C-alpha positions in Angstrom: 0.0 0.0 0.0 1.2 3.4 -0.9 1.4 6.1 1.8 -1.0 8.6 0.3 -1.3 12.1 1.9 -4.2 13.2 -0.3 -6.8 11.2 -2.3 -9.2 13.0 -4.6 -12.1 10.9 -5.8 -14.6 11.8 -8.5 -14.2 15.5 -7.9 -16.7 17.7 -9.8 -16.4 21.4 -9.5 -18.9 23.5 -11.4 -19.4 27.3 -11.8 -22.8 28.7 -12.2 -23.4 31.2 -15.1 -26.1 32.7 -17.2 -25.5 30.1 -19.9 -25.6 27.1 -17.6 -23.1 25.3 -15.4 -19.4 25.4 -16.4 -18.0 22.0 -15.7 -14.4 23.2 -14.9 -13.5 19.9 -13.2 -15.7 17.0 -14.2 -14.9 13.8 -12.2 -11.2 13.4 -11.6 -9.3 11.0 -9.4 -5.7 11.5 -8.2 -3.5 10.5 -5.3 -0.6 12.4 -3.9 1.9 10.3 -2.0 3.6 11.5 1.2 7.0 13.0 0.4 6.5 12.8 -3.4 5.9 15.4 -6.2 2.8 15.1 -8.3 2.7 17.1 -11.6 -0.5 18.3 -13.2 -0.1 19.4 -16.8 -2.4 20.5 -19.6 -3.4 23.5 -21.7 -4.9 26.7 -20.3 -8.5 26.2 -19.2 -8.3 22.4 -18.6 -9.1 22.7 -14.9 -5.6 22.6 -13.2 -5.9 25.7 -11.0 -9.6 24.9 -10.2 -8.5 21.5 -8.9 -5.9 23.1 -6.6 -8.4 25.7 -5.4 -11.0 23.0 -4.8 -8.5 21.1 -2.6 -7.9 24.2 -0.5 -11.6 25.2 -0.7 -10.9 28.7 -1.9 -13.2 28.8 -4.9 -14.8 32.0 -6.2 -18.4 32.5 -5.0 -19.8 31.1 -8.3 -17.8 27.8 -7.9 -19.2 24.8 -6.0 -18.0 21.3 -5.4 -20.9 19.2 -6.8 -19.6 15.7 -6.0 -16.6 13.8 -4.9 -14.2 13.4 -1.9 -11.0 15.2 -1.0 -9.5 12.9 1.6 -6.6 14.4 3.6 -4.6 11.9 5.7 -3.1 14.4 8.1 -1.9 11.8 10.7 -0.9 9.0 8.4 -2.7 6.7 5.9 -3.6 4.3 8.7 -5.8 6.9 10.4 -9.2 8.2 9.4 -8.9 10.9 6.8 -10.5 14.4 6.8 -12.8 14.9 3.9 -12.2 18.5 3.0 -15.2 18.5 0.7 -17.5 18.0 3.7 -16.7 21.4 5.3 -17.9 24.9 4.5 -15.2 27.1 3.0 -15.0 29.3 6.1 -15.1 26.5 8.7 -12.7 26.4 11.6 -11.4 23.0 10.5 -10.4 24.3 7.1 -8.9 27.5 8.5 -6.6 25.3 10.7 -5.5 23.2 7.7 -5.0 26.1 5.2 -1.5 27.6 5.5 -0.4 25.1 8.1 -0.9 21.6 6.7 -1.6 22.6 3.1 -0.1 25.7 1.6 -0.2 27.2 -1.9 2.2 29.2 -4.1 -0.2 31.3 -6.3 0.4 31.8 -10.0 1.1 35.6 -9.9 2.7 36.8 -6.6 2.2 40.4 -7.5 -1.6 40.0 -7.2 -1.4 37.3 -4.5 0.4 39.6 -2.1 -1.6 42.5 -0.6 0.0 45.7 -1.9 -0.7 47.7 1.3 1.2 45.4 3.8 4.9 44.7 3.9 6.1 41.2 2.8 7.2 40.6 6.4 3.8 41.4 7.8 2.1 38.9 5.5 4.6 36.1 6.3 4.2 36.9 10.0 0.4 36.8 9.8 0.6 33.1 8.7 3.0 32.3 11.5 1.0 34.1 14.2 -2.2 32.4 13.0 -1.0 28.8 13.3 1.8 28.9 15.9 1.9 30.0 19.5 4.6 32.7 19.2 5.2 36.4 19.9 5.5 39.1 17.2 9.2 39.4 17.7 9.7 35.6 17.3 7.5 35.7 14.2 9.5 38.5 12.7 12.7 36.7 13.4 11.3 33.6 11.7 10.1 35.6 8.7 13.6 37.0 8.3 15.0 33.4 8.6 12.6 32.2 5.9 13.5 35.0 3.5 17.2 34.1 4.0 16.4 30.4 3.5 14.8 31.0 0.1 17.8 33.0 -1.1 16.7 36.6 -0.7 19.6 38.9 0.0 19.5 41.4 2.9 16.4 39.8 4.5 16.5 42.2 7.5 15.8 45.0 5.0 13.5 43.1 2.6 11.2 42.1 5.4 10.0 45.7 5.7 9.5 46.3 2.0 6.3 46.2 0.0 5.7 43.7 -2.8 6.1 46.4 -5.5 9.6 47.0 -4.2 10.7 43.5 -5.0 11.5 42.0 -8.4 9.4 39.2 -9.9 11.9 36.5 -8.8 12.1 37.9 -5.3 8.3 38.1 -5.0 8.1 34.5 -6.0 10.8 33.5 -3.4 8.9 35.5 -0.8 5.7 33.7 -1.7 7.5 30.4 -1.2 8.7 31.6 2.2 5.2 32.4 3.2 3.9 29.0 2.0 6.6 27.2 4.0 6.2 29.3 7.1 4.4 26.6 9.0 6.2 23.5 7.5 3.2 22.2 5.5 2.7 18.6 4.7 1.5 19.5 1.2 2.6 22.4 -1.0 0.5 23.3 -4.0 2.6 25.2 -6.6 0.4 26.8 -9.3 2.7 27.8 -12.2 5.5 28.8 -9.8 7.8 30.1 -12.6 5.3 32.1 -14.6 6.7 35.4 -16.1 10.2 34.6 -14.8 13.3 34.5 -17.1 14.9 31.1 -17.6 17.8 31.7 -15.1 15.4 32.6 -12.3 13.1 29.7 -13.3 15.9 27.3 -12.8 16.8 28.8 -9.4 13.2 28.7 -8.2 12.8 25.0 -9.2 16.1 24.0 -7.5 15.0 25.9 -4.4 11.7 24.0 -4.3 13.4 20.6 -4.8 15.9 21.4 -2.0 13.2 22.5 0.4 11.0 19.5 -0.5 13.9 17.2 0.5 14.7 19.2 3.6 11.1 19.2 4.9 10.0 15.9 3.4 6.8 17.4 2.1 4.6 16.5 -0.8 4.3 18.9 -3.7 1.5 19.2 -6.3 3.0 21.3 -9.1 0.8 22.7 -11.8 2.4 23.8 -15.1 2.2 24.0 -18.9 5.9 23.1 -19.1 6.7 19.5 -19.6 10.3 20.2 -19.0 9.5 21.2 -15.5 7.5 18.0 -15.1 10.4 15.9 -16.4 12.8 17.6 -13.9 10.7 17.6 -10.8 7.7 15.2 -10.7 7.6 11.6 -9.6 4.1 11.1 -11.0 2.1 13.0 -13.6 -1.6 13.6 -14.4 -2.4 15.0 -17.8 -5.7 17.1 -17.9 -7.9 18.1 -20.8 -11.2 19.9 -20.6 -11.9 19.1 -16.9 -10.8 15.5 -17.0 -7.6 13.5 -16.4 -6.8 11.7 -19.7 -3.6 10.0 -18.6 -1.7 9.2 -15.4 1.6 7.5 -14.9 5.0 7.7 -13.2 7.0 10.4 -14.9 9.5 8.0 -16.6 6.7 5.8 -18.0 4.8 8.8 -19.3 7.7 10.2 -21.2 8.9 6.9 -22.5 5.5 5.5 -23.4 2.9 8.2 -23.8 -0.4 6.4 -24.5 -3.1 9.1 -25.0 -3.0 11.0 -28.3 -3.2 14.3 -26.4 -0.1 13.5 -24.3 1.7 12.4 -27.5 0.8 15.6 -29.2 2.0 17.7 -26.2 5.4 15.9 -26.3 5.7 16.3 -30.0 5.3 20.1 -29.7 8.4 20.4 -27.6 11.4 21.8 -29.6 14.3 19.4 -29.7 18.0 20.2 -30.0 18.4 17.7 -32.9 15.6 19.3 -34.9 16.7 20.7 -38.3 17.3 24.4 -38.6 14.1 26.4 -39.4 11.9 23.3 -39.1 8.3 23.9 -37.9 7.2 22.9 -34.5 4.5 20.2 -34.4 1.1 21.7 -33.3 -2.2 20.3 -32.0 -4.8 21.2 -34.6 -7.8 23.2 -33.6 -8.4 24.7 -30.2 -9.8 23.7 -26.8 -13.6 23.5 -27.1 -15.8 25.9 -25.2 -16.7 24.6 -21.7 -20.3 25.7 -22.4 -20.5 23.2 -25.2 -18.3 20.2 -24.4 -18.3 17.7 -27.4 -20.1 14.4 -26.8 -18.0 11.2 -26.4 -14.3 11.8 -26.0 -13.8 15.5 -25.5 -10.5 15.4 -27.4 -12.0 13.8 -30.5 -12.3 17.0 -32.6 -8.5 17.4 -32.5 -7.5 13.8 -32.3 -5.4 12.1 -35.1 -6.8 8.7 -34.1 -10.5 9.8 -34.3 -13.0 7.2 -35.4 -16.4 8.4 -36.4 -19.3 6.7 -34.6 -17.0 5.7 -31.8 -15.0 8.6 -30.3 -17.8 11.1 -30.9 -20.5 8.9 -29.3 -18.9 7.0 -26.4 -16.9 8.4 -23.6 -13.7 6.4 -22.8 -13.0 5.7 -19.1 -9.6 6.2 -17.5 -8.4 2.6 -17.1 -5.1 0.9 -16.4 -3.2 -0.1 -19.6 -0.1 -1.2 -17.8 1.2 -1.2 -14.2 0.6 2.2 -12.6 -0.3 3.7 -16.1 -3.8 4.8 -17.0 -5.2 6.4 -20.1 -8.7 7.3 -21.3 -8.6 6.3 -24.9 -10.2 3.5 -26.9 -7.0 3.0 -28.8 -4.4 3.4 -26.1 -3.2 -0.2 -26.7 -2.9 0.5 -30.4 -0.9 3.6 -29.7 1.5 1.4 -27.6 1.7 -1.2 -30.4 2.6 1.5 -33.0 5.8 2.4 -31.0 
């Protein structure tokens, strides 16, 4: 038995609108093991961030969990889990878990930080909320955290406002705040967005170092398959609110079995490509969530599309080899073509 920290079962998160329900997350299952890194990858609008916000129960007012379980094994997998989906968003139970046991690095730190409070005050707030400590001790811990994440002159930076920091420094400060209470699970939503390549590499190395130091689990959300290859132990590929493929990272890259995953991998530029050669692209665009295609949601863009099958029946996510699942009628044929 694997030591799972978090188990998400049949999660459905919908948003109400004038045009009907928007099925942002439509029945997904995923497990995050204790001390492991789980990558979530897919195009914009596929439901990655909504999945993360559903776990933390910080959805916008129009969003609602319609079905499913979010089981958090706080005290070990042999203990009864806490079903986060059972509680109201503002419940005391969730307030104790958010920031302490489960923390999140938001996609854009400039908007995630409050512009009217110093970075130090915002880090101290999390420490004071979840730990029995004084303001002086919390300030000293905030300075120590800023130093740990590689910010120079932390004694000075702790009293600065977010707009006084560069993008890379804000991202580091966001990581410091997320780690302030030694969480068991860190959710990183596009942690390297808008950063240059050098800073991206530094942030990723920092996260890996801290993950090993604190032995925490990480759920990393990204578009970048290079980041997944470097960091993740296990990968879930999402498309239009559903998980279409799941596998350990090596198996996914060596034997991608869903046409969407294969298309994503083909779109990555390779150093051996000929000069001026065109990148492979996925034809078409992601369908509107108000009008999800019947059958397999990827069929309008799929090179393996079979009329009367893919546009009528919906494939289930099933195991095609050990620890490797895919939701495609022709996953076995894709493997045979290799």
